[in-house]
N, C-alpha and C positions, 0 to 999 in steps of 0.2 A: 561600577556592580559587577559582580561574580558570577557567572553562570553556572551553576553546579548541575554535576550529572543528574539526569533526571529520569526517574521510573525505572522501567527494564529490572526491576526487580525479580521478575519471573524468569528473566533469561539467565540474569546472573545466577541465580539459585538451580536453574537446569545445566549449567555449564560447571557448578562446583559439585554436582550429584554425578555428572559424567567422568568430573576429576577423580572424584572416590571411586570409581569404578576400575581405574587403573591400578588398584591395589592388587587386581584379578588378571586382567592383561591390558595392553595398548589399546587406546580406544581412538578412532578415526571420527571426527565430528566435521563438517561441512555447515559453513555458516554462509548464506548469501542472501541477496538483498539489493532493490534497486538503490543506486550511487545517493549518497548524501544522507543515506536513513541511520546510520552510528554503527555499523559494524565495527568498525576498527576501535570507535570509542570503549564500545561494552567489551570487547577483549581485551583493551588495554587495562581497565576498571578492575576484570576478573585476575589479570597477571599479576596485579599487585603482591607482593610478598611472597611470590611463588619464583620455583626455578625455573626458567623459562629462557626460550631463544624464540626472537621475533625477527621475520625477514620479510622486508618489503620485496614484492618478485617485479622488477620492471623489465620491460621488453628491449631488453639489451642484449651484446655477446656474451655468449654460456660463459667462457673464459673469464670474463669482466665480473660476470653476478658470481660465479663460483668463487672469485677471489673475495668479493663483499661478504660473502658468508663465512671464508675462512675469517676475517677480521670479527666477524658477530660471533663466532664461537670462541672468539679468543678470551673473553670474557669469562668464559665457563671454565677452560682448563689453564688460563694462566699462559698458554705458548697458543700460539695461531697454528693449527692443523693444517695440511695440503690434501688439497679434494682435486683430483684430478678430473675427476668425471662425479656425477649423481651417486654414482654407486658407492663411493665412497664416503658422499655427504650422508645418505642415508643409513650406511652402517655406523658411523659417528652418533647420528642423531639416537639409534636404536641402543647403542652401545652405552654411551655418555651421558642420555639424556632421562635415565631410569629415574622415576618418580618427579618429572618435572613437565612442561608444555614448550611445544615446538609449534610455533605460528608461520604459515605462509599466506602473507596478505596479496589479496589480487593473484590469486593461485594460476587463473585462467590463462594469464600473461605466458606460462611457460611453453603454452602452444607454439608464442613466437620464438622463444629460445631456443627450444627444442623439444619436438611432439612426441619424440622418443622416451622422453621422462617419463611418462605416465606409466609403461610398460615397465619402467625400472621401479617405480614406486610399489606400482603392483607385485613385482617379484618380491622383494623386501617384504614387503606387508605379508604377505603370505609366509616369509620365511620367519621374521621376529615377532609378530603380533603376541602370539601365548608365549614367547619367550622373553618380553620386557614388558614394562610398565610406565609408556610414553603416552601422553594426551596429545595427539595431533590435529590441530584445528588448518582447517584450510578454508578461506575466505574469500569469496569473488562478490563481484559487481556486476559481471554480466549474466543475467540471469539464467536466459536462455541456453548460455554455453555452460555453466556451471550444471543445469541440471543434464546437460546432454552428457558431459564428463562422468558424471556420477550414475545416471539411470539409462543410459542407454546400453542394451545389452552387448554391442558390437565394441563399447570402450574397453580398454584393460581394468578401470578401476568401479566398473558396473558391479555391486554387490558388495563393495569393501568397504563403505561408509557405513559406523555403527548409527549414527546420527544424521540426518538430513534437516538443517533448521532455517526456516527463512523468515528473518528479522522483517516484520512489518511495520510501516509508518505511525504513528500515534493515532489513536481513535478521536473525535470531534472530542469526547470530554477529556482526553489524556493531553490533546491541545490548548485546550482551554485553561485546565489547571497549570499546566506550563508554561502558558503566557501571563496568567494571572491579569487580565485585560478584563474590560467591559465586556458581557457576553456576546453583545450586538457585533461587537470588533473582533471580538476572536471566531465567531461564524465568519466575518468577510476576510482574514487572515487564513482561517482554516479553507474557503472558496480558492484563495490563491496560492496555497502553498501546500496544502494537504497537509498530514503529519509528518511530515519533512525535518528534524530538528535543526539541519546546516539550513535551510530556508527562514524558519520560524525565528532562527536567532538573529535575523537583520530587524526584527521589529525591536530589538532592545536594543541594536547599533543606531537605528534611528526611530527615537521616539515621536513617529509621524501617525494619522491618521491612517487607515488603511487603503485607500484611493489614493493620498500623497506618495504613500510609499510604493505602491506599484509604479507610478509614474519615475519615483528615483530608481527603480531597479529594473524595471524594464523599458523606459522610453527616454530618458532625459539621459544623455552621456555622461560618466561611460557605461550605465545600464549594464551592470554586471550578470542581470539573469536574462537578458535579451536572448541571447543565443543559448543559454543553458539549456531548453528541449533539445534543440538540435543538435548540440555535441554528444548528451548522454543517447540519446536515441540513434545517433548515426554510428557511434560506436556498439552499441547494440545491435542493429540490424546490418550493420555490412555496407555491400552494395546494392543492397535489395531496398533500403531506406526509404526510398521515393514511393513506393507501391503501399509500406507500410504508412507513410507520413500521409498520404492521401485516402486512406481507412479512417486513421485518426483523427482525422481534420473532420471526415465526414461523420463521424459518431460523436464528435464535441460539437458539433453544430447543429446536433439532435435527429441526425439521421439513424434511426434505430432498427430498422429493418436491413436484409440482406438485399433486398430489393432497392429499398431508399439507398444504400450504401454502392448497388452496382451503378443504378441511374446519377448519382451524383459524380463518382469517380471516373467512370468512362470506363473502368476494367471489367474484364470478363469475370461472370459470374463464378466460374471454377477457382480462378485466380483469386478473387475476393474471400472465397470459400477456403483455401489453402492460409492466405494471411490471417486471418479470422482466428481458425484452430491453431495457428501458432502464439498470434497474440493472446489466448485464452490460455493455451497449455502450457506453451514453453515461455513466453514472457511473463503471463501474470499480469498484463495492462489493461486488458477488456475483461468484461464478463458478460455472460450469456444468461439471461433469464427467459421463465416463464409464467404466465398468468399465473396466479395462486388466488383460489384454488384450481385446479386442472393438470390435464396429462400433458407430458413434456412433448409436444408435437413441433417439428422444426419449423412449419410454416407459422408459428404464432410467437415464435422466440425474438427477441429484442436484445441489442448489443449496447452495454455502457461502460463507459469509461471508469477504473477504479481509482485512479490516480488524478486527486484536484488539480497540482502543480499542471501536469499534462492536459487536462481539461481546459484549465484556465488557459495555458499557453498556446495551446490550437485553437482553441474558441477568439483570442482576443491577439494572441502577437504575431502565430505564423500566417492565420489568414490574411493578416492586416500589415503584413510587412513594406509594402511598397509605398502604403499611406506613411507609416511610421517613420520611414526614411526621408520621405518626400515631405511631411506635412505634420511634426509630434503634435502639433497642438489641436490638430484635428483628431488625432489617435486619442488624444485625452478626452477630447469630446465623446468619441465613439465610448471609451470605456465608463467614462460617467453615465451614459446615458442607458447602456446595456448591461452595466453590472447588478443592478437591482432585479432583473429579469433573471440574469444567471446564479443568483443568491437563490431564488427559490426552487431551483433543482437541487442547490447544496444542501438545503435545510430539510429538505425531505430524507437526505442520510442521517442528519442531526435527530430529527423525529424518529425515523427506525432505531436510532440506538439512545433513544429515550424508552420507548417502549419496551426494548429488551432489556436497560436498567429495571424499570420499573418491574417487568414479569421476574427477573430474577430475586429481586428484594419482596415479593409477594405484594406489592402495592396497589395491584389492579386486581379488581372484581371478579375478572378470569383469567385463568393462567392459559398460555399457547407455546404450541410447539414449532409453530411457521410462521414468519411474517413477510410479506414480501408487496411487488405492484398486482394489480388486477387490468386487464384489457380487454374488450371485445368490440370490433367494429364501429369504431369512433367512442366508444365511453372507455372512461380510465377512472380507477379508484388508486390514490395516491399508496394508500396502504392497506393490507388486509393483513390480520393475526388471526390465528385459527389451532385449534386442538382435535386433531380425528377423535381421539378417545371418546372427549367430553361432549363433542359437537358444538364446540364454542367458536363462534367467529365473531371479530370484531372490525369495522370497517371505518377507516378514517381519511381525512382529506387535510391537505396539508399546504397552507397558505401562508408564504411571505409577506405579509400586509395585517396592519391593524383594522379588527372587525369589531362593527358595532351587533345590537342586537339581530337587527335587519339583514345585515350580511350574514349573521351567524344561523339564521334561521334559514335563509336562501339556500346556502350548501349543505344546511342539512335535509333539507327536502330532495332538493339533486340527490344527496348522497344516499338517501333511501329508497331513492328510483332507481339507480344503478345497482345498488345491493340487490333488489329484488332481480336483476337478471341473471348474477351470480349462480351457477348452477351448481350447489355443494348441499346436498340434505334438505332439499328447502321445506320438505314438510315436518320436521323435528328439529332442526337447528336453533339453538339461544344465540341471538344476535345483539349487540352493541353498537354503538355510534360514537364518533368521538372528531374532534378538530384540533388541530395542532396547529397556531399560527402564533405571527410577532406578537400580537398583543390581542387580547379576547375583552372586550368590554362586556360585563354582566357573566362572568365564566361560572361563578357561584350558583348561579340562578340555572344555568345548565347543567349543572352537576347534581343537583337536587331535582333534575327532572331524568336522571341518569345517564348522562351525555359525559363524553369523556372530554373534557375540555383543557389544553397545556399552551402555555405560550413559553416566553423566553423566560419569565420568571420564574415558571417550575423548573425548566431546565437547570436554572441555576441552582435551584432548592435542591433538586435533586443531585448533583454534584458536590454541593456544599455538605451532602450529608454523607454522601458515599467517600469524601474526601477525610 
């Protein structure tokens, strides 16, 4: 079976548009994103048929790397140029690569080769950007470091990039289309791997059921993904990784408030605050949410992992490493016993995506501009969708279970009780209610009563129509 390059049409179109702009001046484009998300594959697809120079930057001695650049450049000139330093290499790029594309992959590794090279790039860029026609692409996998290089005012390359592009993982819907499997299995695989193409490809290599695949990849030797989370994040966080790991493990275990994270980790409040700020703003691994609707008050905020692979790895692998190494069979049982509960958390994300898709397509009797969770004093509503202009608001409960009529009626009664606690245009708003579950028996009868009722069959139907 041949796995074809999938989706990314918007990103490819954007790269093509950036390339056209080099008719006017040179363009600097920064493409960053977490490891395994497909940055290099995207750029190599884009480079086909173009005059291009691709360089993978390994952290090695400077003279050795410059020698490799000489060899890579030989195919363009027919003879190998000589680069005594980075200044000569950059001059070559702007002189000889007019109308072409130059790619430096794992660009942040230049810090280990020669940190002064960024000042050299800045000087040459300022000199040549308006006198040449080159698309210069810098690819990087260390998200925090790449952001610092190009957005920190103290850095030489601050403000030089024309475009900063964050290549994100596939959404749940994109993941399902990529996998082409049963919708329930798609959710399970998405819960383990997120929308990371590199990991999703394992489901093609091993045509196993999702939990059996997890055993092969995380538990049974050689367990190729057992240490994956550690390897990637240690490289990202460096010497401070233990503190970051403690916080990520706490959030993955359901500790959502700063106080809960402090109590779980034993770290000082100021330290937790610093790490959370970095995890949100520099690394993009955690998101901070506030109850919707409502004002953004710090004491009400909660923290959630954005990446399902990290969420799964911290919840099942990292926290159970000693069990995994000493008693793999017990580790398998733990995963089997707890996985269904974990799916409930992930299904909320899929349900949110369903509502967004239906809203875009105009398939809901109300439109909304915001969607999120609501919570207050022990009460929670899984999803609230609202439109301030029209004062429409809809409340949804999400259940990863099969519901009968009695189950649905009980859930709706409690949902209406909690909705009455939501203080937002209480006197003149228009309310709707809904349930999104794994399976709903009698959902047509619920719809006749004005209830939004959706299950996996509806998600699959929406995906087929979108496709």
